[in-house]
FIKEGU-772360 format. One record per residue (C-alpha): residue in one letter; x, y, z. Coordinates in Angstrom, 3 decimals, padded with zeros to 6 digits, always signed. Layout:
<nubas>
<nuba 'A'; <X; Y; Z>>
...
</nubas>
This chain:
<nubas>
<nuba 'X'; <+029.143; -018.210; +102.864>>
<nuba 'X'; <+031.330; -019.271; +099.929>>
<nuba 'X'; <+030.863; -019.739; +096.185>>
<nuba 'X'; <+032.768; -022.219; +094.038>>
<nuba 'X'; <+034.684; -020.065; +091.554>>
<nuba 'X'; <+033.948; -022.470; +088.711>>
<nuba 'X'; <+030.207; -021.822; +089.114>>
<nuba 'X'; <+030.563; -018.048; +088.776>>
<nuba 'X'; <+029.834; -016.211; +085.502>>
<nuba 'X'; <+032.958; -016.422; +083.327>>
<nuba 'X'; <+033.703; -012.682; +083.405>>
<nuba 'X'; <+033.880; -012.747; +087.234>>
<nuba 'X'; <+036.110; -015.782; +087.617>>
<nuba 'X'; <+039.519; -014.049; +087.064>>
<nuba 'X'; <+038.849; -011.516; +089.842>>
<nuba 'X'; <+037.454; -014.222; +092.152>>
<nuba 'X'; <+040.622; -016.301; +091.628>>
<nuba 'X'; <+042.713; -013.226; +092.397>>
<nuba 'X'; <+040.889; -012.729; +095.704>>
<nuba 'X'; <+041.062; -016.426; +096.572>>
<nuba 'X'; <+044.822; -016.478; +096.001>>
<nuba 'X'; <+045.568; -013.360; +098.042>>
<nuba 'X'; <+046.727; -015.759; +100.739>>
<nuba 'X'; <+048.052; -018.905; +098.965>>
<nuba 'X'; <+047.894; -020.955; +102.169>>
<nuba 'X'; <+044.092; -020.572; +102.370>>
<nuba 'X'; <+043.284; -020.706; +098.629>>
<nuba 'X'; <+040.638; -023.383; +098.061>>
<nuba 'X'; <+038.990; -022.619; +094.723>>
<nuba 'X'; <+036.128; -020.828; +096.440>>
<nuba 'X'; <+035.344; -017.154; +096.985>>
<nuba 'X'; <+034.799; -016.651; +100.702>>
<nuba 'X'; <+032.727; -013.778; +102.051>>
<nuba 'X'; <+035.663; -012.701; +104.246>>
<nuba 'X'; <+037.885; -012.432; +101.138>>
<nuba 'X'; <+035.337; -010.220; +099.392>>
<nuba 'X'; <+034.785; -008.079; +102.501>>
<nuba 'X'; <+038.538; -007.483; +102.735>>
<nuba 'X'; <+038.651; -006.408; +099.094>>
<nuba 'X'; <+035.703; -004.009; +099.497>>
<nuba 'X'; <+037.511; -002.298; +102.377>>
<nuba 'X'; <+040.432; -001.598; +100.036>>
<nuba 'X'; <+038.427; -000.847; +096.911>>
<nuba 'X'; <+040.778; +001.965; +095.811>>
<nuba 'X'; <+043.349; -000.682; +094.813>>
<nuba 'X'; <+041.099; -001.995; +092.051>>
<nuba 'X'; <+040.351; -000.720; +088.551>>
<nuba 'X'; <+036.949; +000.726; +087.625>>
<nuba 'X'; <+035.999; -002.550; +085.922>>
<nuba 'X'; <+037.073; -004.594; +088.944>>
<nuba 'X'; <+035.114; -002.293; +091.284>>
<nuba 'X'; <+031.944; -003.026; +089.302>>
<nuba 'X'; <+032.743; -006.750; +089.383>>
<nuba 'X'; <+033.244; -006.616; +093.161>>
<nuba 'X'; <+029.690; -005.319; +093.476>>
<nuba 'X'; <+028.431; -008.156; +091.269>>
<nuba 'X'; <+030.253; -010.656; +093.470>>
<nuba 'X'; <+028.760; -009.060; +096.568>>
<nuba 'X'; <+025.285; -009.431; +095.068>>
<nuba 'X'; <+025.933; -013.099; +094.356>>
<nuba 'X'; <+027.214; -013.740; +097.886>>
<nuba 'X'; <+024.156; -011.989; +099.284>>
<nuba 'X'; <+021.928; -014.295; +097.237>>
<nuba 'X'; <+020.321; -016.796; +099.553>>
<nuba 'X'; <+017.764; -019.612; +099.433>>
<nuba 'X'; <+014.226; -018.358; +099.740>>
<nuba 'X'; <+012.964; -017.984; +103.289>>
<nuba 'X'; <+009.436; -019.065; +104.189>>
<nuba 'X'; <+008.569; -015.495; +105.206>>
<nuba 'X'; <+010.051; -012.004; +105.112>>
<nuba 'X'; <+011.414; -012.517; +108.602>>
<nuba 'X'; <+011.209; -008.831; +109.504>>
<nuba 'X'; <+008.058; -008.753; +111.604>>
<nuba 'X'; <+006.701; -005.978; +109.394>>
<nuba 'X'; <+002.961; -005.532; +109.108>>
<nuba 'X'; <+000.640; -003.403; +107.039>>
<nuba 'X'; <+001.951; -004.502; +103.670>>
<nuba 'X'; <-000.202; -004.167; +100.556>>
<nuba 'X'; <-000.215; -007.352; +098.465>>
<nuba 'X'; <-001.150; -007.524; +094.787>>
<nuba 'X'; <-001.128; -010.247; +092.166>>
<nuba 'X'; <+001.394; -009.482; +089.433>>
<nuba 'X'; <+003.210; -011.294; +086.640>>
<nuba 'X'; <+001.849; -013.600; +083.932>>
<nuba 'X'; <-001.643; -014.727; +084.854>>
<nuba 'X'; <-001.268; -013.163; +088.325>>
<nuba 'X'; <+000.941; -016.073; +089.401>>
<nuba 'X'; <+003.235; -013.880; +091.510>>
<nuba 'X'; <+002.525; -011.873; +094.654>>
<nuba 'X'; <+004.089; -008.499; +095.422>>
<nuba 'X'; <+003.882; -007.047; +098.933>>
<nuba 'X'; <+004.821; -003.393; +099.497>>
<nuba 'X'; <+005.499; -002.445; +103.119>>
<nuba 'X'; <+005.067; +001.071; +104.551>>
<nuba 'X'; <+008.108; +003.396; +104.326>>
<nuba 'X'; <+010.465; +003.209; +107.297>>
<nuba 'X'; <+013.677; +005.161; +107.985>>
<nuba 'X'; <+013.735; +006.583; +104.474>>
<nuba 'X'; <+013.340; +003.203; +102.785>>
<nuba 'X'; <+010.497; +001.082; +101.444>>
<nuba 'X'; <+010.595; -002.667; +100.841>>
<nuba 'X'; <+008.825; -004.691; +098.205>>
<nuba 'X'; <+008.890; -008.495; +098.435>>
<nuba 'X'; <+007.868; -010.588; +095.440>>
<nuba 'X'; <+007.025; -014.294; +095.783>>
<nuba 'X'; <+007.078; -016.326; +092.580>>
<nuba 'X'; <+004.328; -018.913; +092.747>>
<nuba 'X'; <+003.655; -021.765; +090.398>>
<nuba 'X'; <+006.961; -023.496; +091.121>>
<nuba 'X'; <+009.017; -020.300; +090.998>>
<nuba 'X'; <+010.495; -018.243; +088.179>>
<nuba 'X'; <+012.779; -020.401; +086.045>>
<nuba 'X'; <+015.816; -018.813; +084.375>>
<nuba 'X'; <+017.765; -020.720; +081.729>>
<nuba 'X'; <+021.112; -019.022; +082.456>>
<nuba 'X'; <+021.285; -017.502; +078.956>>
<nuba 'X'; <+018.996; -014.480; +079.009>>
<nuba 'X'; <+017.624; -012.232; +081.710>>
<nuba 'X'; <+014.016; -011.796; +082.814>>
<nuba 'X'; <+012.595; -008.299; +083.326>>
<nuba 'X'; <+010.234; -008.037; +086.301>>
<nuba 'X'; <+007.257; -005.680; +086.313>>
<nuba 'X'; <+006.629; -004.785; +089.946>>
<nuba 'X'; <+004.425; -002.467; +092.006>>
<nuba 'X'; <+006.998; +000.261; +092.630>>
<nuba 'X'; <+008.442; +000.320; +089.114>>
<nuba 'X'; <+010.253; +003.616; +088.556>>
<nuba 'X'; <+011.256; +004.151; +092.193>>
<nuba 'X'; <+014.951; +004.421; +093.069>>
<nuba 'X'; <+016.469; +001.112; +094.181>>
<nuba 'X'; <+019.346; +000.856; +096.671>>
<nuba 'X'; <+019.439; -002.917; +097.249>>
<nuba 'X'; <+018.105; -006.160; +095.774>>
<nuba 'X'; <+018.159; -009.649; +097.291>>
<nuba 'X'; <+017.345; -012.737; +095.257>>
<nuba 'X'; <+016.042; -015.903; +096.937>>
<nuba 'X'; <+016.738; -019.089; +094.985>>
<nuba 'X'; <+015.692; -022.723; +095.192>>
<nuba 'X'; <+018.205; -024.298; +097.586>>
<nuba 'X'; <+018.392; -027.432; +095.450>>
<nuba 'X'; <+019.630; -025.564; +092.364>>
<nuba 'X'; <+023.340; -025.070; +091.626>>
<nuba 'X'; <+023.177; -021.750; +089.731>>
<nuba 'X'; <+023.585; -018.277; +091.201>>
<nuba 'X'; <+021.262; -015.398; +090.423>>
<nuba 'X'; <+021.700; -011.636; +090.511>>
<nuba 'X'; <+019.656; -008.567; +089.662>>
<nuba 'X'; <+020.323; -005.291; +087.871>>
<nuba 'X'; <+018.247; -002.132; +087.762>>
<nuba 'X'; <+018.433; -000.139; +084.558>>
<nuba 'X'; <+021.443; -002.276; +083.651>>
<nuba 'X'; <+023.322; -001.286; +086.827>>
<nuba 'X'; <+023.972; -003.003; +090.150>>
<nuba 'X'; <+022.222; -001.154; +093.017>>
<nuba 'X'; <+024.346; +000.026; +095.917>>
<nuba 'X'; <+027.620; +000.483; +094.009>>
<nuba 'X'; <+030.075; +002.507; +096.119>>
<nuba 'X'; <+027.230; +003.987; +098.156>>
<nuba 'X'; <+026.019; +005.835; +095.081>>
<nuba 'X'; <+022.565; +007.281; +094.424>>
<nuba 'X'; <+019.502; +005.084; +093.916>>
<nuba 'X'; <+019.251; +003.325; +090.559>>
<nuba 'X'; <+016.100; +003.720; +088.470>>
<nuba 'X'; <+014.787; +001.551; +085.680>>
<nuba 'X'; <+013.549; -001.976; +084.990>>
<nuba 'X'; <+014.594; -004.773; +087.360>>
<nuba 'X'; <+016.176; -007.664; +085.451>>
<nuba 'X'; <+017.070; -011.074; +086.922>>
<nuba 'X'; <+020.040; -013.029; +085.551>>
<nuba 'X'; <+021.525; -016.427; +086.412>>
<nuba 'X'; <+024.874; -018.129; +085.815>>
<nuba 'X'; <+023.118; -021.415; +084.905>>
<nuba 'X'; <+019.545; -022.808; +084.984>>
<nuba 'X'; <+018.081; -021.586; +088.270>>
<nuba 'X'; <+014.682; -021.241; +089.940>>
<nuba 'X'; <+013.943; -017.932; +091.697>>
<nuba 'X'; <+011.586; -018.135; +094.658>>
<nuba 'X'; <+011.635; -014.579; +096.055>>
<nuba 'X'; <+012.866; -011.117; +095.168>>
<nuba 'X'; <+013.282; -008.373; +097.775>>
<nuba 'X'; <+013.686; -004.815; +096.472>>
<nuba 'X'; <+014.637; -001.952; +098.803>>
<nuba 'X'; <+013.657; +001.488; +097.531>>
<nuba 'X'; <+014.971; +004.881; +098.629>>
<nuba 'X'; <+012.274; +007.337; +099.675>>
<nuba 'X'; <+013.530; +010.743; +098.466>>
<nuba 'X'; <+013.741; +013.533; +101.011>>
<nuba 'X'; <+012.158; +016.917; +100.358>>
<nuba 'X'; <+015.392; +018.345; +098.934>>
<nuba 'X'; <+016.492; +015.337; +096.826>>
<nuba 'X'; <+015.243; +016.547; +093.488>>
<nuba 'X'; <+016.741; +014.345; +090.757>>
<nuba 'X'; <+016.117; +010.835; +089.404>>
<nuba 'X'; <+018.363; +009.334; +086.709>>
<nuba 'X'; <+017.165; +006.461; +084.531>>
<nuba 'X'; <+019.986; +004.730; +082.607>>
<nuba 'X'; <+018.733; +003.184; +079.347>>
<nuba 'X'; <+021.806; +002.368; +077.223>>
<nuba 'X'; <+020.066; +000.807; +074.251>>
<nuba 'X'; <+019.660; +001.422; +070.547>>
<nuba 'X'; <+016.260; +002.681; +069.436>>
<nuba 'X'; <+015.129; +003.604; +065.933>>
<nuba 'X'; <+013.083; +006.293; +064.268>>
<nuba 'X'; <+009.475; +005.140; +064.500>>
<nuba 'X'; <+009.819; +003.609; +067.979>>
<nuba 'X'; <+008.208; +004.803; +071.216>>
<nuba 'X'; <+009.898; +004.534; +074.628>>
<nuba 'X'; <+007.856; +004.632; +077.883>>
<nuba 'X'; <+009.510; +005.312; +081.245>>
<nuba 'X'; <+007.534; +004.766; +084.460>>
<nuba 'X'; <+008.247; +007.601; +086.894>>
<nuba 'X'; <+008.822; +007.139; +090.607>>
<nuba 'X'; <+005.670; +006.499; +092.646>>
<nuba 'X'; <+007.240; +008.574; +095.426>>
<nuba 'X'; <+007.169; +011.573; +093.051>>
<nuba 'X'; <+003.444; +011.233; +092.361>>
<nuba 'X'; <+001.827; +014.668; +092.380>>
<nuba 'X'; <+005.196; +016.497; +092.322>>
<nuba 'X'; <+005.758; +018.864; +089.412>>
<nuba 'X'; <+008.706; +018.553; +087.024>>
<nuba 'X'; <+011.181; +021.375; +086.536>>
<nuba 'X'; <+013.545; +019.796; +083.977>>
<nuba 'X'; <+013.974; +016.688; +081.811>>
<nuba 'X'; <+017.370; +015.866; +080.292>>
<nuba 'X'; <+017.569; +013.310; +077.466>>
<nuba 'X'; <+021.031; +011.898; +076.847>>
<nuba 'X'; <+021.413; +010.493; +073.350>>
<nuba 'X'; <+023.481; +010.513; +070.187>>
<nuba 'X'; <+023.005; +009.798; +066.488>>
<nuba 'X'; <+025.215; +009.903; +063.394>>
<nuba 'X'; <+023.927; +011.108; +060.027>>
<nuba 'X'; <+025.256; +010.857; +056.492>>
<nuba 'X'; <+022.679; +012.380; +054.096>>
<nuba 'X'; <+023.084; +016.201; +054.119>>
<nuba 'X'; <+020.190; +018.331; +052.949>>
<nuba 'X'; <+020.884; +019.004; +049.230>>
<nuba 'X'; <+020.031; +022.688; +049.736>>
<nuba 'X'; <+023.234; +023.117; +051.760>>
<nuba 'X'; <+021.357; +024.760; +054.655>>
<nuba 'X'; <+023.172; +024.996; +057.973>>
<nuba 'X'; <+022.121; +025.721; +061.540>>
<nuba 'X'; <+023.198; +028.741; +063.600>>
<nuba 'X'; <+026.036; +026.549; +064.892>>
<nuba 'X'; <+027.247; +025.845; +061.380>>
<nuba 'X'; <+025.985; +022.273; +061.289>>
<nuba 'X'; <+024.343; +020.978; +058.108>>
<nuba 'X'; <+020.751; +019.786; +058.115>>
<nuba 'X'; <+020.306; +016.087; +057.369>>
<nuba 'X'; <+017.676; +014.229; +055.400>>
<nuba 'X'; <+018.172; +011.146; +057.598>>
<nuba 'X'; <+017.769; +013.152; +060.820>>
<nuba 'X'; <+015.707; +011.799; +063.728>>
<nuba 'X'; <+013.309; +013.880; +065.818>>
<nuba 'X'; <+011.604; +013.225; +069.147>>
<nuba 'X'; <+008.473; +014.454; +070.928>>
<nuba 'X'; <+008.126; +014.168; +074.715>>
<nuba 'X'; <+004.805; +013.499; +076.445>>
<nuba 'X'; <+003.733; +013.099; +080.066>>
<nuba 'X'; <+001.026; +010.465; +080.497>>
<nuba 'X'; <-001.264; +010.433; +083.515>>
<nuba 'X'; <-003.323; +007.668; +085.078>>
<nuba 'X'; <-006.102; +008.591; +082.633>>
<nuba 'X'; <-003.852; +007.582; +079.732>>
<nuba 'X'; <-003.992; +011.053; +078.182>>
<nuba 'X'; <-000.757; +012.267; +076.536>>
<nuba 'X'; <+000.301; +015.863; +077.203>>
<nuba 'X'; <+003.160; +017.118; +075.038>>
<nuba 'X'; <+005.860; +019.018; +076.896>>
<nuba 'X'; <+008.371; +021.439; +075.406>>
<nuba 'X'; <+009.276; +021.699; +071.729>>
<nuba 'X'; <+010.096; +018.915; +069.262>>
<nuba 'X'; <+013.688; +017.712; +069.722>>
<nuba 'X'; <+016.294; +017.007; +067.060>>
<nuba 'X'; <+018.431; +014.056; +068.156>>
<nuba 'X'; <+021.958; +015.382; +067.718>>
<nuba 'X'; <+025.402; +013.838; +068.132>>
<nuba 'X'; <+026.700; +013.499; +071.734>>
<nuba 'X'; <+023.892; +015.587; +073.178>>
<nuba 'X'; <+022.156; +016.218; +076.475>>
<nuba 'X'; <+018.894; +017.842; +075.404>>
<nuba 'X'; <+017.388; +019.931; +078.199>>
<nuba 'X'; <+013.689; +020.626; +078.519>>
<nuba 'X'; <+013.959; +023.133; +081.360>>
<nuba 'X'; <+011.812; +025.641; +083.264>>
<nuba 'X'; <+008.806; +023.349; +082.738>>
<nuba 'X'; <+006.825; +024.985; +085.589>>
<nuba 'X'; <+005.535; +021.867; +087.242>>
<nuba 'X'; <+003.754; +019.520; +084.822>>
<nuba 'X'; <+002.852; +016.176; +086.420>>
<nuba 'X'; <+002.563; +012.656; +085.093>>
<nuba 'X'; <+003.111; +008.955; +085.797>>
<nuba 'X'; <+004.948; +008.030; +082.596>>
<nuba 'X'; <+007.312; +009.832; +080.240>>
<nuba 'X'; <+006.620; +008.814; +076.637>>
<nuba 'X'; <+009.189; +009.613; +073.944>>
<nuba 'X'; <+008.213; +009.174; +070.302>>
<nuba 'X'; <+011.093; +009.050; +067.804>>
<nuba 'X'; <+010.337; +009.715; +064.153>>
<nuba 'X'; <+011.865; +010.751; +060.831>>
<nuba 'X'; <+010.573; +013.653; +058.755>>
<nuba 'X'; <+012.024; +012.300; +055.527>>
<nuba 'X'; <+012.095; +008.801; +054.004>>
<nuba 'X'; <+015.896; +008.731; +054.359>>
<nuba 'X'; <+015.525; +008.667; +058.133>>
<nuba 'X'; <+013.232; +005.640; +058.336>>
<nuba 'X'; <+014.464; +003.173; +061.017>>
<nuba 'X'; <+017.604; +005.276; +061.618>>
<nuba 'X'; <+019.331; +004.139; +064.860>>
<nuba 'X'; <+019.837; +006.323; +067.949>>
<nuba 'X'; <+021.952; +005.462; +070.987>>
<nuba 'X'; <+019.714; +006.361; +073.931>>
<nuba 'X'; <+021.828; +006.568; +077.092>>
<nuba 'X'; <+019.333; +007.779; +079.654>>
<nuba 'X'; <+016.996; +010.418; +081.085>>
<nuba 'X'; <+017.444; +012.623; +084.146>>
<nuba 'X'; <+014.389; +014.166; +085.812>>
<nuba 'X'; <+014.560; +017.169; +088.121>>
<nuba 'X'; <+011.510; +017.877; +090.262>>
<nuba 'X'; <+010.237; +020.964; +092.006>>
<nuba 'X'; <+011.011; +020.353; +095.671>>
<nuba 'X'; <+010.494; +022.067; +098.996>>
<nuba 'X'; <+013.325; +023.801; +100.801>>
<nuba 'X'; <+014.428; +022.652; +104.256>>
<nuba 'X'; <+014.181; +024.716; +107.425>>
<nuba 'X'; <+017.473; +026.435; +106.563>>
<nuba 'X'; <+017.195; +028.858; +103.673>>
<nuba 'X'; <+019.140; +027.921; +100.506>>
<nuba 'X'; <+022.511; +029.641; +100.149>>
<nuba 'X'; <+023.711; +030.895; +096.742>>
<nuba 'X'; <+027.311; +031.904; +096.018>>
<nuba 'X'; <+028.406; +033.844; +092.928>>
<nuba 'X'; <+031.501; +032.537; +091.126>>
<nuba 'X'; <+031.482; +034.000; +087.570>>
<nuba 'X'; <+034.812; +032.590; +086.407>>
<nuba 'X'; <+036.233; +030.281; +083.727>>
<nuba 'X'; <+038.154; +027.252; +085.062>>
<nuba 'X'; <+040.758; +025.132; +083.276>>
<nuba 'X'; <+040.769; +021.315; +083.440>>
<nuba 'X'; <+042.039; +020.237; +086.862>>
<nuba 'X'; <+040.958; +023.435; +088.624>>
<nuba 'X'; <+038.386; +023.617; +091.419>>
<nuba 'X'; <+035.485; +026.062; +091.534>>
<nuba 'X'; <+034.984; +026.220; +095.302>>
<nuba 'X'; <+033.066; +028.459; +097.667>>
<nuba 'X'; <+033.428; +028.891; +101.415>>
<nuba 'X'; <+030.393; +028.443; +103.651>>
<nuba 'X'; <+029.855; +030.742; +106.634>>
<nuba 'X'; <+030.282; +029.046; +110.040>>
<nuba 'X'; <+026.534; +028.743; +110.681>>
<nuba 'X'; <+026.126; +026.440; +107.626>>
<nuba 'X'; <+029.047; +024.097; +108.220>>
<nuba 'X'; <+027.198; +021.551; +110.361>>
<nuba 'X'; <+024.067; +021.523; +108.221>>
<nuba 'X'; <+023.143; +018.418; +106.212>>
<nuba 'X'; <+023.372; +019.221; +102.510>>
<nuba 'X'; <+020.371; +017.922; +100.568>>
<nuba 'X'; <+021.449; +018.983; +097.094>>
<nuba 'X'; <+023.808; +021.322; +095.280>>
<nuba 'X'; <+022.963; +023.195; +092.082>>
<nuba 'X'; <+025.689; +024.521; +089.801>>
<nuba 'X'; <+025.111; +026.918; +086.922>>
<nuba 'X'; <+027.837; +026.285; +084.373>>
<nuba 'X'; <+028.700; +026.449; +080.663>>
<nuba 'X'; <+031.034; +024.315; +078.586>>
<nuba 'X'; <+033.527; +026.602; +076.820>>
<nuba 'X'; <+033.730; +024.048; +073.963>>
<nuba 'X'; <+037.456; +024.365; +073.289>>
<nuba 'X'; <+037.148; +021.406; +070.923>>
<nuba 'X'; <+035.494; +021.333; +067.516>>
<nuba 'X'; <+032.212; +019.855; +066.359>>
<nuba 'X'; <+034.047; +016.892; +064.838>>
<nuba 'X'; <+036.261; +016.486; +067.930>>
<nuba 'X'; <+034.393; +017.950; +070.894>>
<nuba 'X'; <+036.128; +018.955; +074.085>>
<nuba 'X'; <+033.129; +018.514; +076.436>>
<nuba 'X'; <+033.927; +019.473; +080.024>>
<nuba 'X'; <+032.924; +017.381; +083.040>>
<nuba 'X'; <+032.466; +018.393; +086.654>>
<nuba 'X'; <+032.494; +016.390; +089.896>>
<nuba 'X'; <+030.986; +017.684; +093.129>>
<nuba 'X'; <+033.445; +018.310; +095.970>>
<nuba 'X'; <+032.520; +018.593; +099.650>>
<nuba 'X'; <+035.518; +019.482; +101.816>>
<nuba 'X'; <+037.725; +018.384; +098.918>>
<nuba 'X'; <+036.158; +014.906; +098.738>>
<nuba 'X'; <+034.545; +013.763; +095.486>>
<nuba 'X'; <+030.830; +013.005; +095.777>>
<nuba 'X'; <+029.137; +010.797; +093.187>>
<nuba 'X'; <+029.961; +010.592; +089.494>>
<nuba 'X'; <+031.204; +013.290; +087.079>>
<nuba 'X'; <+028.503; +015.116; +085.140>>
<nuba 'X'; <+028.884; +016.558; +081.637>>
<nuba 'X'; <+028.779; +020.343; +081.351>>
<nuba 'X'; <+026.267; +021.694; +078.840>>
<nuba 'X'; <+025.896; +025.148; +077.286>>
<nuba 'X'; <+024.541; +026.574; +079.546>>
<nuba 'X'; <+022.616; +024.592; +082.162>>
<nuba 'X'; <+021.868; +024.209; +085.851>>
<nuba 'X'; <+023.221; +020.853; +087.050>>
<nuba 'X'; <+021.833; +019.258; +090.207>>
<nuba 'X'; <+023.847; +016.995; +092.520>>
<nuba 'X'; <+021.651; +015.188; +095.054>>
<nuba 'X'; <+021.470; +011.955; +097.101>>
<nuba 'X'; <+024.527; +013.088; +099.060>>
<nuba 'X'; <+024.074; +010.612; +101.935>>
<nuba 'X'; <+023.960; +013.192; +104.709>>
<nuba 'X'; <+027.079; +015.119; +103.632>>
<nuba 'X'; <+028.215; +018.080; +105.734>>
<nuba 'X'; <+030.912; +020.608; +104.833>>
<nuba 'X'; <+032.546; +020.801; +108.260>>
<nuba 'X'; <+035.559; +022.593; +106.745>>
<nuba 'X'; <+033.223; +024.881; +104.822>>
<nuba 'X'; <+034.352; +024.004; +101.278>>
<nuba 'X'; <+031.882; +023.085; +098.527>>
<nuba 'X'; <+032.507; +023.193; +094.805>>
<nuba 'X'; <+033.176; +021.248; +091.609>>
<nuba 'X'; <+036.315; +019.838; +090.006>>
<nuba 'X'; <+036.420; +020.722; +086.287>>
<nuba 'X'; <+037.963; +018.142; +083.945>>
<nuba 'X'; <+038.623; +017.509; +080.215>>
<nuba 'X'; <+037.829; +021.053; +078.991>>
<nuba 'X'; <+037.363; +024.608; +080.177>>
<nuba 'X'; <+034.063; +025.506; +081.815>>
<nuba 'X'; <+032.539; +028.665; +083.187>>
<nuba 'X'; <+030.862; +028.448; +086.590>>
<nuba 'X'; <+028.375; +031.253; +087.304>>
<nuba 'X'; <+027.064; +030.258; +090.715>>
<nuba 'X'; <+026.751; +027.442; +093.254>>
<nuba 'X'; <+023.590; +027.026; +095.341>>
<nuba 'X'; <+023.133; +024.745; +098.354>>
<nuba 'X'; <+019.897; +023.338; +099.770>>
<nuba 'X'; <+019.845; +021.918; +103.293>>
<nuba 'X'; <+017.887; +019.139; +104.967>>
<nuba 'X'; <+017.797; +020.786; +108.415>>
</nubas>
């Protein structure tokens, strides 16, 4: 398959031209699938921005005209009417090989996109982790469509599932006929779900987040809210917190609730103050359950009315079962400088075991100041290879790394690479799938 470069979204055209002109003798003004495949095999040669654009291009090349059926021979799907006026049909098929498919058919002539703004899709498995999305378009239309989940492209660099609302976008007016969403069914040791949000909310607003259907009935152990806010009206009394920070009249607060199928709100943990550059942990929750997380932002004083907050995302950690192999915990108890590795050595009997998740107890040493923070980051290492994305180090916290795609430490080395600031690592604990 090939796409005319001129029909691509403008921000993707420079990279597409670069790929097309890799071999000047075959350059034809189109992005060929072979050219993209070659680039994805040598992804380390590209910048972080280009890597993300490569995934967008892959999604566009995978976009295909709608097929008359799912073509998989699957049976036993549950079909429901969804969308405005029940004009769409969503079929959820039984889980298979750790995945679950949902196929949406847009009736009434299809879902029409104008090429200017995206369309959020409410579907049956909203909240579940997504690893792939395929968009089926009207073959007679010239535009190309793509989908994001929580603002991200699923399947980037083999990363973890993406949670959040599914949004369809098009490069020009296009009619969408079908949407196929592939969900990841978490294993018994995969304990975390991250929902990117990346939007501005204001004091007085309420944010609802649908939790994964595959986590239904599983208790929560921790909820991390990632947000930041800037204030400019200090309390005239001059009061300061234990950390030496002034109190603010325009400060924003937040209450967290779990909402069940009965619609009843159950407040969890204490009221939060939305601070600058903060990951607020509600931890050791002891297993409360719910279908929706509801966050209510509010101001205690008139100065805080409608004050903006940058809400980056929420990470949920669930109580999960251990595998057949007992978890292994290793004491570290050491401060590491940026660029140093906090690694432990596994005994021989654990080196061929599939690692389900890794927990790290660490503390940011906060070498910076409040005005210019130093904030440490840590990246999981398995046999010296980086796994997933860096995570910020809080003071103190237990960080979970999961969705490791069957990783095994055959050389026996597991740890974290500390970057940007000093951090203390107390212990590293491994959970195994087998």
